[in-house]
C-alpha positions in Angstrom: 7.2 -21.3 -2.7 5.7 -19.4 0.5 5.7 -15.7 -0.1 4.7 -13.5 2.8 3.9 -9.8 3.8 2.4 -6.9 2.2 1.3 -7.1 -1.6 0.0 -3.4 -1.6 -1.8 -0.5 0.3 -4.9 1.2 -1.8 -5.8 5.0 -0.5 -8.4 7.4 -1.4 -7.1 10.5 -3.2 -8.7 13.7 -4.4 -7.1 15.6 -7.6 -6.0 13.0 -10.0 -3.4 15.2 -11.3 -2.1 16.2 -7.8 -1.7 12.6 -6.7 0.1 11.9 -10.2 2.6 14.4 -9.6 3.4 13.8 -5.8 4.2 10.5 -6.1 5.8 9.9 -9.1 8.1 13.7 -9.0 8.0 14.4 -5.2 8.6 10.5 -4.3 9.7 9.3 -7.4 8.1 6.2 -7.7 7.2 4.7 -11.0 3.9 5.1 -12.1 3.5 0.9 -12.8 -0.3 0.9 -13.9 -2.9 3.5 -15.2 -6.6 1.7 -15.1 -10.0 2.7 -14.0 -11.6 1.8 -10.6 -13.1 -1.6 -12.0 -16.5 -1.1 -9.8 -16.7 3.0 -10.7 -14.8 3.0 -14.3 -15.6 7.5 -14.5 -12.5 7.5 -11.9 -8.9 6.2 -12.3 -6.9 3.5 -10.3 -3.2 4.5 -10.3 -0.8 2.3 -8.9 2.9 3.3 -7.7 6.0 1.1 -7.3 9.2 0.2 -8.1 10.6 -0.2 -11.8 8.9 -3.9 -11.9 5.6 -3.3 -9.9 7.1 -5.6 -7.0 4.7 -7.0 -4.4 6.0 -5.0 -1.7 6.5 -2.1 -3.4 2.7 -1.0 -4.6 0.6 2.0 -3.6 -2.4 2.5 -5.0 -5.1 5.4 -5.6 -8.5 5.6 -6.4 -9.0 9.7 -6.9 -12.1 10.8 -6.3 -12.1 14.8 -6.6 -15.0 15.3 -4.5 -14.5 13.1 -2.1 -15.0 14.4 1.8 -11.9 14.1 3.9 -11.5 11.3 5.8 -11.1 11.2 10.0 -8.9 9.5 11.7 -9.6 6.8 14.2 -9.9 3.3 15.6 -10.4 0.7 12.6 -8.3 1.9 10.3 -4.3 1.7 8.6 -3.0 5.1 10.2 0.3 5.1 8.3 2.3 3.8 5.3 5.9 3.4 5.4 8.2 3.7 3.1 12.4 2.4 3.1 15.1 4.4 2.3 18.9 4.3 2.5 20.1 5.6 5.8 21.9 8.0 4.3 19.8 9.6 2.2 17.4 11.2 5.2 19.4 14.3 4.9 18.3 14.1 1.5 14.4 13.8 2.0 14.2 16.2 4.7 15.3 18.8 2.4 12.8 17.5 -0.4 9.8 17.5 1.9 9.9 20.8 3.2 6.6 21.7 2.1 5.5 18.7 3.9 6.9 19.7 7.3 8.3 16.0 7.7 8.8 15.2 11.5 11.9 13.0 12.5 11.6 10.6 15.3 13.0 7.1 16.4 11.0 3.8 16.5 12.4 0.6 17.4 16.0 1.8 16.9 15.3 3.4 13.5 15.4 6.6 11.9 11.6 7.8 10.8 10.6 11.0 8.7 6.8 11.3 8.6 4.6 13.3 6.8 1.7 13.8 4.7 0.9 13.8 1.4 -1.4 16.7 -0.6 -4.7 14.4 0.9 -3.9 14.3 4.3 -2.5 10.5 3.9 -0.4 9.7 6.8 3.4 8.4 5.3 6.6 8.3 6.7 10.5 7.1 5.4 12.6 5.0 7.5 16.6 5.0 6.7 18.0 1.8 6.8 21.4 0.4 6.5 23.0 -1.5 4.0 20.1 -1.3 1.1 22.1 0.9 -0.9 22.8 -1.7 -3.2 19.1 -2.7 -3.5 17.6 -2.0 -7.2 16.0 1.6 -7.4 13.9 3.5 -9.7 15.8 6.8 -11.0 13.5 9.8 -11.3 14.3 13.5 -12.1 15.7 15.0 -9.1 16.2 11.4 -7.0 19.1 9.9 -8.0 19.4 6.0 -7.3 21.3 6.0 -4.0 18.9 7.8 -2.4 15.2 6.5 -4.1 12.7 4.9 -2.2 12.7 1.3 -2.1 9.4 -0.3 -1.5 7.4 -1.0 1.7 9.1 -1.2 5.3 5.7 -1.2 7.3 2.2 -0.1 8.1 0.3 0.5 11.1 -3.0 -0.1 12.1 -4.7 1.3 15.0 -7.2 -0.5 16.5 -9.4 -1.0 19.9 -7.6 -4.5 20.5 -5.2 -5.6 18.1 -5.1 -9.7 19.8 -7.4 -11.0 17.2 -5.9 -9.2 14.7 -1.9 -10.6 15.7 -3.7 -14.0 15.7 -4.7 -13.8 12.1 -0.8 -12.0 11.1 0.6 -14.9 12.8 -1.4 -18.0 11.9 -2.9 -17.0 8.7 0.0 -14.4 7.0 3.2 -15.8 8.3 3.9 -13.2 10.5 5.8 -13.2 14.0 5.3 -10.8 17.3 8.5 -9.4 17.0 9.0 -6.4 19.7 7.3 -4.1 21.8 7.4 -0.2 22.2 5.4 2.7 23.5 1.6 0.7 23.3 2.8 -1.0 19.7 3.5 -4.5 18.9 5.2 -5.1 15.9 4.6 -8.1 13.6 7.8 -9.2 11.5 8.2 -11.8 8.6 11.3 -13.5 9.4 13.4 -13.2 6.0 11.4 -10.7 4.3 12.9 -7.3 3.4 10.1 -5.9 1.4 6.7 -5.1 3.4 7.5 -7.6 6.2 6.4 -5.4 9.1 3.0 -4.7 10.3 2.7 -2.8 13.4 -0.4 -3.0 15.9 -1.3 0.2 18.0 -3.9 -1.0 20.7 -5.8 2.0 21.5 -9.7 2.8 23.7 -11.7 5.4 23.7 -11.1 6.8 20.3 -13.9 7.6 17.9 -13.9 5.2 14.5 -12.2 5.9 11.5 -14.5 7.7 8.8 -13.3 6.6 5.2 -12.3 9.7 2.6 -10.0 11.6 0.8 -6.6 10.8 2.9 -7.7 7.5 4.1 -6.2 4.1 3.5 -9.0 1.9 1.5 -7.5 -1.5 2.3 -4.6 -3.6 2.9 -3.7 -6.2 0.8 -1.1 -9.5 1.8 0.5 -11.3 -0.7 -0.3 -15.3 -2.0 2.4 -16.6 -4.2 -0.6 -17.9 -6.3 -4.3 -19.5 -6.1 -3.4 -22.3 -3.9 -1.6 -20.5 -1.6 -4.6 -18.0 -1.4 -6.8 -20.6 -0.7 -5.3 -22.3 1.8 -5.1 -18.8 3.4 -9.3 -18.4 3.1 -9.6 -21.8 4.8 -7.4 -20.8 7.9 -9.7 -17.7 8.1 -12.7 -20.3 8.2 -11.4 -22.4 10.3 -9.5 -21.3 12.9 -11.2 -17.7 13.3 -14.7 -18.1 11.7 -13.9 -15.5 9.1 -15.3 -15.6 5.8 -13.9 -14.1 2.7 -15.6 -13.0 -0.3 -15.4 -14.9 -3.6 -12.3 -14.7 -5.6 -12.6 -11.3 -7.9 -10.2 -11.0 -11.4 -8.2 -8.1 -10.9 -6.2 -8.5 -14.0 -2.6 -8.2 -12.0 -3.7 -10.4 -9.2 -6.9 -12.2 -8.1 -8.1 -11.3 -4.9 -10.4 -11.9 -1.8 -11.6 -9.7 0.6 -12.4 -9.8 4.5 -12.9 -7.8 7.5 -10.7 -8.3 10.0 -11.6 -8.4 13.6 -10.5 -4.6 13.8 -12.3 -3.5 11.2 -9.8 -2.8 8.8 -10.3 -4.1 5.3 -7.8 -6.6 4.1 -7.5 -8.5 0.7 -5.4 -11.5 0.0 -3.8 -11.0 -3.4 -2.2 -13.2 -5.8 1.7 -12.1 -6.9 0.4 -13.8 -10.4 0.0 -12.4 -13.3 1.9 -9.3 -12.4 1.7 -5.7 -14.1 3.3 -6.9 -17.5 0.7 -9.3 -18.3 -0.9 -6.8 -20.7 1.7 -4.2 -21.9 5.5 -4.7 -21.9 7.8 -4.3 -18.6 9.6 -1.0 -20.0 6.2 0.7 -21.0 4.4 0.2 -17.9 2.1 2.7 -16.8 2.2 4.8 -20.0 -1.4 3.7 -21.6 -4.7 3.5 -20.3 -5.5 -0.1 -19.6 -8.9 -1.2 -19.2 -10.4 -4.8 -18.2 -11.9 -6.6 -20.9 -15.1 -6.1 -19.8 -15.0 -2.2 -20.1 -13.0 -2.3 -23.4 -15.9 -1.6 -25.5 -16.9 1.6 -23.8 -13.1 3.1 -24.1 -14.1 6.0 -25.6 -17.0 7.0 -23.1 -14.6 6.2 -20.0 -11.8 8.3 -21.7 -13.9 11.0 -22.1 -15.2 10.9 -18.6 -12.1 10.9 -16.7 -9.9 13.5 -15.3 -7.3 15.2 -18.0 -4.0 14.6 -16.3 -2.1 16.8 -18.6 
């Protein structure tokens, strides 16, 4: 079965407790996995999403308390956009007053744009007819108002032509619309994470990675075979080589820089976040990869307190 679209977005945060509070309390997302950065076990890796941790709903963070602020520019994922029921726009406008949300219209849809405490650019788009979709309820956010996964991401690039070719050829997107210098690519029939907007601009400084920046954007592959086919197309049709496959416990990944310099990942849907803990207990315990389990006591002592 072919499954296309966004798998997850991974960003850099500052203070871990502040990040956890904002995304689980203010935005009402579920903490679906609490683990560590496999390459830097002294830092957490938080995964937020829907009740099941479905691909297309997952926003993840590396909280590095002393990270310098990022700088916006070309060659980055500029904004991460979530879906909400259209009738919930008023609720979220009030709830996010401290974030000074700005209302606008894009491609005929109403958007609330705001930033998280570290300056990461976020938005909510109100959509009709999604009230009946499953929702994760949290304190102060009823099901009829809750976030329902990703709507889209926007990339800011010097020239999006080669990137658009990869979206179409490798990841199953089609060019759907253009508006105000933005080209929208969409996966037909995919509601969760099925849109990537490319904004081609010239004369801007390159982005600098830091607190509030997106580290990488991951696209879905149903399984290893689907991922391997994407890797083949990248090599044969676009002359781009990926890394070797890396086991991230909850998915298996390869990485590459797309022509606009954004770091892309291809992540398998399998095995999913319930592979090492029951679905009803997702995110409650600190989970470590097997190669770090013998160092649990040292790692737990070094991690920032979340209480």
